[in-house]
Every structure is written in C-alpha cells, then in structure tokens.
C-alpha positions, 0 to 999 in steps of 0.5 A: 547503528542508527539511521542510514544514508542512501549510500549505506543502504546501497553498500548493504545490498552489495555486501549481501549477495542474494539468489535473485533471477530475472528474465532467466538470468541470475542477478549478480548485483541488484544495485546496478541491474536495470530491473532494480537500479531505478528503485534502489536509487529512489530508496537511497534518496529516501534514506538520505532525507533522514540526514537532510538538516531541513528534513531530519526532524520531520522524518526521524525522531530520537528513540528515548531508550537509545538516544539514537535517531530512527525513522518516524514510522517506528515512533509510538504515538502518544497523541493525535499530534504524534499521528499527524507528525507520522503522516507528515513524514509519510507525505514527505517520503511519498512526494519524492516518488509522487506516491507511485512506490507503494512499498517504501520502507515506512510501510513495513516500519509501521507494520512492525510498530503495530506488532510491537504494540500487540506483542501480548497477542503474539505471546498467546502462542507462547511467552517467547513469541511476544518477546521475540517480536519486541526484540525484532522491532527494536533490531529493525528500528535501530539498524534502519533495515528495509523489509519486504514481505509476501502474504499470498500463497501461489495462485494455483488452485484456490479451491483447495486449502494449504494442507492439500497443496503442501508441496507448494505452500510455505510450511514448516518441514522440520523442527529442531532444538535451535529453530525450524526449517521451512519450504514452499513459496509465497507471492508477491514480494514487492521490492523483495530483491532489494530488501534487507529482511523478509518478514512472513505472515499471512492473510486470514486464510488457514483452516484446521489441518493447516497448522504447518502453514500457520507461521510468522517469522523473519529471515535476512533476504540473503539467507541460504535457500531463499530464491526470488524469481522476479516478474518480467520488468516493465522497464525498456532498456535504452529508454530515456527519461524524456519518453518514460520519466516514471517507469525509468525511475519508480518501478517496484519489481515484484517477486515469487519467494521460494524457500528451500529448507531455510533455517529460521532460529527460534528467536526469529519465530513469532507464531508457530503452528497456531491457526487461530492466532495467525488468522487473527493477526489483522484484527487483533494487532490493529495492523490495518489501522497503522498501515492504512494510515501510511498507505492512504497518505501515500495514495493521497499523494498519488491521487493529487499527482494523477488528478493534477496531471489530468488537469494539466493535459486538459488545459494544454489542449483547452479541453477543460473548456467543455462541460463534460470534461469539467464534470469529470475533473470535478469528480476526481477532485472530489476523490482527493478531498475524501482521502484528505478528510478520512486521514484527518478524521482517523487522527481526530478519532484516535483510539487507545492501544493496550500499551498506552499508545494511540493509533488511527481510527480504522473506519474512515481509513478502511472506507477510503481503502475500499474506495480507491480500487474504484477511484484510482482506475477512474482517474486513469480512465479520465486521463485516457479520455481527455488525452484521447488520440493524442496519446497514440501519436506522440513522437520520441525525444529523438525526433526533436534532435533531428534538424530535418524535423525541427519545423514540423515538430514545432508546428504540429505538436504545439499546445494551446496558448502557444505551449511549445511542442517540446513541453506539450509532448513532454506532458503527454509522455508523462501522462502516458507513462502513468496511464497507458504503459505497462508500468502505469497499468501495474499501478492500476492493478496495485490499487485494485488489489492492494488490500485484497479482493475489493468485493470481499472488502466492501462486504466486510465494510457492511458487516462492520458498519451494519452494527453502527449504533447511531444508524440503528438508533435513528432508524428506531427513532423514525419507526417510533413516529408511526406508533402501533397501527392497532392503537392508531386505528382504535384512537382515530377510526370512527365507530360504527354508530358514528358512521350510521349517524353520518349516513342518515 
C-alpha cells in the first residue's frame, strides 16, 4: 500500500467502526465527534506531509526490499547521519502541533523498529515469536498504519500483583490451536479511539505467578470484544479558536482498554506467558534508546514553543525589564539548550545493534527524560507567574464583536509599546490555554509521568551512572594523592630523639 494521505487515514477510521464510549454515549464516528475530531484532523495533516513534494524526502524513505516509501521512523539507521535524518523527520512532524501531541504515529513506528532490531530476543520465548515481530513490523510499515498502546494495569490496588487481581488485569483466558483469547483491562491508551491497531506490551512489573499476564500481542482496534472508555474530554463545545487555539485542535484523548474474550491469532503473539522476557523488554530491546530519541525531539519543540510563549508574554507587558523575570527566562532557555545538546550527543555516541544497525546512546536521552518531569512544570509555573492576574481577566473573542465595547476593549486591554488589544488578548489566551486550562494541565501531567514514576527513574539513573568507570577512576586518582597515612607519618614525622634535641 505504501504511505497514506490524510484522507486515506480518515477513510480507514470511518470504515472500521469501533466500540468507543465518551460521556456515557457510544461514538458512531470518531472522525466527526467533537472529542476526537481535532486530533483526527491533526493526524491527517501529518500523513499529508508524506506527499508534500518539499517534505517527502525529509519524512519518508524508500524501503529497499519493496521499492515503496515508508515513514522515516521505520528506517533502520546505518550511521549517525541516519539518526540525524530521523530526528529531522520527528522535528518536522512535531512542529505541526508545537510538540503538544506526544503520541503522533512516529512514536509507535520507531517502537516497532526497536522490536524488529531485537527480534532475536523475542525468539528466546520461541522461534515463531521472533518471526512474528519481524512480519508485524513490515505489515505496519508497508500499510502505514497508526498504532496505540497501553502499558499500565488498572490503578486499583498497587500493593497486589496481577495474579491477585486477575479479574481486572489483562490476561490469557484460553489457549486454542489457532491462537489465544484475552480478557481484562489496561490504561492509558493515548489516541486509542482513533488508532488503526493496538499493540500490547508491559512495564517490568510481573512476578512469579503472573505468567497469564505476561503477554505481548497486537490486534486491530476495531476487533470484536475490545471496548474503549475515553476520559472526559478537555474540549468545551462551541469554543472558538481565538479563545482556545490549542485545546480545540491538539487534544489527545486517552482511554481505558477493556478486552472481553478477544481472540488473538498466533501470528500476532510476540511473547507468551514469559515473565522474565516480558519484564526484560525495555532493557533487552533497547526500546528506550529509540523512543527517547523521538520523544525528546518532540519535547524540544514543546519546550521551544512554551519558553518562546513565556518570553512573548513578558515582552507584551514589558515585564522582561525586571531582573527576576530575566533570571526566570534565562533558566528556561538553559533547559532548551540542554535538550538540544543531549540529542546531538546521543547521535554522536551512537551504539551498534545486533543486526548491523546503530541506535542513539541512551544515557544523554535518559538524563533529559528524567529532567523534563521537573523542567516542563517549571516552564508552566514561570509562564503563570509572568502573566499573573492578567490571565484571570481576559475577555472572550465575542467581546471584540460588540460595538458598544469597542472603545473600552481598545483602551484597557492593549499591550506595551502600542500592542493592539486584540493581539495582546490573543497572546494571553494562547498562553492560558497552555498553562491554565485543563488541556494544559494534562500536558504538565503527561511530562511528569510520561516515562513512569520520576522518583524511581532518577533512582535508576543512579544505579546506572554510579558504575561509570571515568568517575570512579578520577576519584581513585585523587585518593592516591594522599598516599598511606602510616607511611606518610613514618617519612615525615620527627623522631623522639630529634624532639629531645629541639627541646634542649
């Protein structure tokens, strides 16, 4: 099939009805429902870039085995230059949505690339599982399908393992000659309601006894028995783009996936009842190397946008003339530069895979990924601080259309340096959509928990980094300067006879 257009993506959704619920109602068409329409249009725009003559070579590549084009995120890298090409494709897609859509198709595309590179690890559970993941990667690549996933078990009782909550947690309930049947739930499927396929894998959380839950598989999103209950949308009906320019376009709805005796054929099973293998997925497949490269590129765009917005708000009221505001903005600009540097270093220090490809180095990417849960909320805090009370008293776009208010609107809402009131209010509305509305707060929570518990992730950084040979070598070298205290005393301390002479 090759690369799709935006319209082909939309038509595919229309032709595959799925069991999706939002606000107590079943959605008959996710492409037109207000909870999903904005995201569908933005995703379609991404697919259309693949057919733009000026962008096609920057966001796609020709697959040697087929002669057809595919998204660049699927491309195995043979050099650091290939990694830079992939980053440029990630950036181009992220800039279409200002980095606000964390689950654009390239995220799961590069996930499948990581799985393809590590197919031998899947084969440890059985040769057929390694073959299955290779074929599935090729199927998604060649048909340009959009995947979602859900890693987290329902947030009910974290003190119990999955086998102790089997009625709720995703598990195999029956094995047949041609496949398996699965039931149970997972969260959080970002953009799940508008995806083509759902691939299920897990965080390293299972223990002995959880074998029925240790599964990796994929199914079409419209498969019988798969239900999605979407969270309450953050959009507000009848809001126009002047008042809510971001939430009316870029909201990524999340859903709870409920599997009710869903049949999965063996060719779509990649790990089966293997606790150790499923727990080792992240470390053995180098999955994070690839996904962190994509998501840190996306996060860079998001940081550039949000920091640029904070600077624009400060300039609009000349708050940037004050030292403490300059200090805050300087702090934020430092975060942006750190993300840039980590991306470049990850490519410069690219490491080889087992299949003759290269992947980004994880350490610099992980450092940024564990910084962002604190850095991005800080950006939002600074933006809120600079805008201060001005955010709380912005009029609506409708007020500008009332002739009776024209003089008041022009006088009292203007910005510094003669900035027209309609432009100043537009800027503040944009900033508040990002920093104050429910949509913006979801973006903060997303960065906080994108990679899991930020405290645990920082602790993992310690366990990985504490074994750094260069750090230990330098400490040992410095310790050697002091020498042995006993030897130092013997060589330098005066004898008792010498002390007696000095006293006399």
